[in-house]
C-alpha positions in Angstrom: 148.1 52.2 32.3 150.6 49.6 33.6 152.4 51.0 36.6 155.4 49.6 38.7 155.3 50.7 42.3 158.7 50.4 44.0 158.4 49.8 47.8 155.8 47.8 49.8 155.6 49.8 52.8 152.6 51.6 54.1 153.1 54.4 51.4 153.7 51.9 48.5 150.7 49.9 49.4 148.5 52.9 49.8 149.7 54.0 46.4 149.0 50.7 44.7 145.5 50.5 46.2 144.7 54.0 44.9 146.1 53.5 41.3 144.3 50.1 41.3 141.0 51.5 42.3 141.5 53.9 39.5 141.7 51.2 36.9 145.4 51.0 36.4 147.4 47.6 36.3 149.8 47.7 39.2 152.9 45.6 40.0 154.5 46.1 43.4 158.3 45.6 43.6 160.0 45.1 47.2 163.5 43.4 47.9 161.9 41.8 51.0 159.9 38.7 51.0 156.8 40.2 52.6 155.2 44.0 53.0 156.4 46.3 55.6 159.6 44.7 56.5 161.6 47.9 56.6 160.7 51.5 57.6 157.0 50.7 58.1 157.7 47.7 60.5 158.1 49.4 63.7 156.4 52.7 63.5 153.8 54.0 66.0 150.9 54.3 63.6 150.0 57.7 64.9 147.7 60.0 62.9 147.6 63.4 64.9 146.0 66.0 62.7 149.4 67.1 61.3 151.4 67.4 64.5 155.1 67.8 63.7 156.8 64.7 65.3 159.6 65.2 64.4 159.8 67.0 61.2 162.8 68.0 59.0 165.6 70.4 59.5 165.7 70.1 63.4 162.3 71.8 63.5 160.7 69.3 66.1 163.7 70.6 68.4 162.5 74.2 68.2 158.7 73.1 68.2 158.8 71.3 71.5 161.3 73.3 73.3 164.1 71.1 73.5 167.5 72.8 74.1 169.0 72.9 70.5 172.3 71.7 71.8 171.0 68.6 73.8 169.2 66.7 71.0 170.6 64.5 68.2 168.3 66.0 65.5 170.2 69.3 65.7 173.4 67.3 64.4 171.4 65.7 61.5 170.1 69.0 60.2 172.8 71.3 61.7 173.8 72.8 58.2 170.1 74.0 57.8 168.5 76.8 59.8 165.6 75.7 62.2 162.2 76.3 60.9 160.3 79.3 62.5 156.9 78.6 64.1 155.1 80.1 61.0 156.7 77.4 58.8 156.0 74.7 61.1 152.3 75.9 61.2 152.4 75.7 57.3 153.6 72.2 57.6 150.9 71.4 60.0 148.3 72.6 57.6 149.6 70.7 54.7 149.8 67.5 56.6 146.3 68.1 57.9 145.0 68.8 54.4 146.8 65.5 53.1 145.1 63.5 55.9 141.7 64.9 55.2 142.2 64.0 51.5 142.8 60.4 52.5 140.4 60.2 55.3 137.7 58.3 53.2 140.2 55.9 51.8 141.3 55.2 55.3 137.8 54.5 56.6 136.7 52.5 53.7 139.8 50.3 53.8 139.5 49.8 57.6 135.8 48.9 57.3 136.7 46.1 54.9 139.3 44.5 57.5 139.2 43.1 60.9 141.8 45.9 61.9 140.2 48.9 63.5 142.1 51.9 64.7 141.6 53.2 68.0 140.3 56.7 67.3 139.2 57.5 70.9 142.7 58.2 72.1 144.0 61.8 73.1 147.5 62.6 72.5 149.1 64.3 75.6 152.5 66.4 75.0 154.4 66.6 78.5 157.1 68.9 79.5 159.0 68.4 82.7 160.4 71.8 82.6 158.8 75.3 82.5 161.6 76.7 80.5 161.3 74.2 77.9 157.6 74.7 77.6 158.1 78.6 77.3 160.5 77.9 74.3 157.8 75.9 72.8 155.1 78.6 73.3 155.3 80.4 70.0 155.2 77.2 68.0 152.2 76.1 69.9 150.5 79.4 69.4 151.2 79.1 65.8 150.0 75.5 65.4 146.7 76.5 67.3 146.1 79.3 64.8 146.8 76.8 61.9 143.8 74.8 63.3 145.7 72.2 65.3 143.3 71.3 68.2 145.7 72.0 71.1 144.5 72.5 74.6 146.7 73.4 77.7 146.3 71.2 80.7 147.6 71.5 84.4 149.6 68.7 85.9 146.6 67.8 88.1 144.3 67.4 85.2 146.9 65.0 83.7 147.3 62.8 86.7 143.4 62.6 86.9 143.3 61.5 83.1 146.4 59.1 83.6 146.1 57.4 86.9 149.2 55.2 85.9 151.5 58.3 85.5 154.5 58.3 88.0 153.8 61.2 90.5 157.5 61.5 91.4 158.5 62.6 87.9 158.3 66.4 87.5 155.5 67.6 85.3 155.5 71.3 84.5 152.9 71.6 81.6 151.0 69.6 79.2 148.9 70.0 76.1 146.3 67.8 74.7 145.4 66.8 71.0 142.1 65.2 71.0 141.0 62.1 69.1 144.2 60.9 67.5 144.2 57.7 65.5 146.5 54.7 66.6 147.1 51.5 64.8 149.7 48.9 64.1 151.2 49.7 60.8 152.6 46.3 59.7 149.2 44.8 60.7 147.4 47.4 58.5 149.8 46.8 55.7 149.3 43.1 55.7 145.4 43.7 55.4 146.0 46.2 52.7 148.1 43.7 50.8 145.1 41.4 50.8 142.8 44.2 49.6 145.4 44.9 46.7 145.4 41.3 45.7 141.7 41.3 45.6 141.8 44.1 43.2 144.3 42.4 40.8 147.6 44.1 42.1 150.6 41.8 41.3 153.2 41.6 43.9 156.9 40.8 42.9 158.3 40.2 46.4 162.0 39.4 46.8 162.7 41.5 43.7 165.2 44.2 44.1 165.0 46.9 41.6 168.3 47.5 40.3 167.8 49.9 37.2 165.3 52.3 36.0 165.2 53.4 32.2 163.2 56.5 32.1 161.1 56.9 29.0 157.9 55.7 27.0 157.8 52.8 28.1 159.8 52.8 31.4 162.1 49.8 31.8 162.3 48.2 35.0 165.4 45.8 35.8 165.3 43.6 38.9 167.2 40.8 40.5 165.9 38.2 43.0 167.5 36.6 46.1 168.5 33.6 44.1 170.3 36.0 41.4 167.7 35.6 38.7 167.4 38.7 36.6 164.8 40.2 34.6 163.5 43.3 32.9 159.8 44.4 32.4 158.3 47.5 30.7 155.6 49.9 32.1 154.0 53.1 31.3 155.1 54.6 34.5 157.1 53.8 37.7 156.2 55.3 41.3 159.2 55.3 43.8 157.8 54.8 47.2 160.6 53.4 49.1 161.7 54.6 52.5 165.5 54.9 53.5 166.3 52.0 51.4 164.8 53.5 48.4 167.2 56.6 47.8 169.6 54.5 45.6 167.2 54.6 42.6 166.4 58.3 42.2 170.2 59.0 42.9 171.2 56.5 40.1 169.0 58.7 38.0 170.6 61.8 39.0 167.5 63.1 40.7 168.3 65.5 43.5 165.4 64.9 45.9 166.5 66.9 48.8 165.8 63.8 51.2 168.0 63.0 54.2 168.0 59.7 56.3 166.8 59.5 59.8 167.1 56.4 62.1 164.5 55.8 64.6 164.0 53.1 67.3 161.2 51.3 68.9 160.6 49.1 71.9 157.6 46.8 72.2 156.8 45.1 75.4 154.0 43.1 77.0 151.9 45.1 79.7 152.2 43.9 83.1 149.4 46.0 84.7 146.9 47.2 82.0 144.9 49.2 84.5 148.1 51.5 84.8 148.9 51.7 81.2 148.6 55.0 79.4 145.1 55.8 78.2 146.3 58.3 75.9 149.3 58.4 73.5 152.1 60.2 75.4 154.7 62.4 73.9 157.6 63.4 76.1 158.3 66.8 74.4 161.7 67.2 75.6 163.0 63.7 74.7 160.9 63.5 71.5 159.8 59.8 72.7 156.2 58.5 72.0 154.5 56.1 74.2 151.4 54.2 72.8 149.3 51.3 74.0 148.4 48.8 71.2 146.1 46.2 72.8 148.0 44.3 75.3 151.2 45.6 74.3 153.2 49.0 74.7 155.1 50.7 72.0 157.9 53.3 72.7 159.2 55.1 69.7 161.9 57.7 69.5 165.7 57.9 69.6 165.8 59.8 66.3 169.2 60.7 64.8 171.3 60.6 61.7 171.6 57.7 59.6 173.4 56.3 56.5 171.8 53.9 54.2 174.4 51.0 54.7 174.9 51.7 58.5 175.3 48.6 60.6 173.1 47.8 63.8 173.2 50.3 66.7 174.7 49.4 70.1 172.4 48.1 72.7 172.5 51.4 74.7 171.0 53.2 71.8 167.5 52.1 73.3 168.3 53.4 76.7 166.5 56.8 76.3 163.4 54.9 75.3 163.5 52.5 78.4 164.3 55.5 80.5 161.5 57.5 79.1 159.0 54.7 80.1 160.5 54.2 83.4 160.2 58.0 84.1 156.5 58.1 83.2 155.0 54.6 83.7 157.2 52.7 85.8 156.4 48.8 86.1 153.5 49.1 83.5 155.6 46.8 81.0 158.2 44.2 81.8 160.9 45.8 80.1 163.6 44.1 82.2 162.9 40.7 80.7 164.6 41.4 77.3 163.9 38.2 75.8 160.5 37.0 74.9 158.3 39.9 76.1 160.4 42.7 74.8 161.3 43.5 71.2 163.7 46.1 69.9 163.6 47.7 66.4 165.3 50.2 64.4 164.8 51.6 61.0 165.7 54.3 58.5 163.2 56.6 57.3 163.7 59.2 54.2 162.7 62.8 55.5 162.7 65.8 53.2 164.4 69.0 54.6 161.2 70.7 54.9 159.3 68.0 56.3 156.9 67.9 53.3 156.7 64.7 51.3 157.9 64.6 47.4 154.7 63.8 45.6 154.4 63.8 41.7 156.4 63.7 38.5 160.3 63.8 38.4 162.4 65.4 35.6 162.6 62.0 34.1 159.9 60.9 31.8 157.7 58.1 33.3 159.4 58.4 36.7 157.3 59.5 39.6 157.9 59.8 43.4 155.8 59.5 46.6 158.6 59.6 49.1 160.1 61.7 51.9 157.2 61.5 54.6 159.8 60.8 57.6 157.8 59.5 60.6 154.4 60.7 59.2 154.2 57.8 56.5 151.4 56.1 58.3 149.3 59.3 58.7 150.0 60.8 55.2 149.9 57.5 53.1 146.3 57.4 52.0 146.2 61.2 51.2 149.6 61.2 49.4 148.2 58.1 47.4 145.2 59.9 46.4 147.2 63.0 45.3 149.7 61.0 43.4 146.9 59.2 41.6 145.1 62.3 40.7 148.3 63.7 39.2 149.3 60.6 37.4 146.0 60.1 35.9 145.7 63.7 34.7 142.7 64.7 37.0 142.5 68.1 38.7 144.4 67.6 41.9 142.4 68.2 45.2 145.3 70.0 46.7 148.0 72.4 45.4 150.7 70.1 43.9 153.3 72.7 44.4 153.3 72.2 48.2 154.8 68.6 47.6 156.3 68.9 44.1 159.5 66.8 43.5 161.2 69.7 42.0 160.9 72.5 44.6 
């Protein structure tokens, strides 16, 4: 089949690779000039066994014990009830199963590149306040019952594991998730692009898809930066866009149940690698993640509601990220020198209201979706692509497709 994949982020590239490996002829469309220029650019690249960070409908607020009135995610999803621990456990199982489905693809694709994920890290979830940890306890118990490998640790154990951790910052409780995978998504995407080219995938970069006409065949209308326009026909089209990709399903009248969430990242060069975090660190109450990538430190979080055409945030929007790093690892990175050694980024991701991605056929003939992964795009991309390929190719799916069905 001739298939158009719309979106060249981590999900779109994984989808293109999976479909091409199955023998389909793939063309990837993206409005940017190269891959991973939008939602996939500044992600953390964290794969943590289905850990909800943060998931839809404000559920991460409840999951990690944050006071509901103190976190911007509650404003984003305030019209929806928070998910109870049992639903978060179901979400964790689904994410873990999707990750397992794509695990062999992930390994084989990394082995063909010079980019190796650091699979030896632990993830440490830290609470400054006992009350916050108590609010999170039901969810932690439910996630443990779902198979998420969580282990409670005392503060003294954490300081032994993390010698660079600030001894003056209160630390009440901690949980450890062992052997998470961390990599730099854009670097991985660039390597996946090379693999896709080697398998015959065609890239139409700088091509904004303006129109989609469902049917047999599907007609894809595009426009380039220099205002050239054209139309191509395909047997199917798969929508894999992030926050910028909602316009197409909406133009078709598809009600995807997807909202937009803005996240931010700070990347800084390490000043003292010996004191850098050895594990990935999640501040449970601020929902900020700190991850070391080689000689650089990446701090991600600051999640809040977003609109597709929203302008850039003010400079103080990154303050919670800088503050979290100062609280836990002061002086480990030169974050004061804002020029040269420090980069700030923000992007918009598409997240479904129940935290589960939209994978499968839509109600429009020939139109498929692989969207709504939220902050879990890196972790879920290979498995989501495998499930999408199975469904599109008419194979027996490895997972229950109803869990991620577009029409649910």
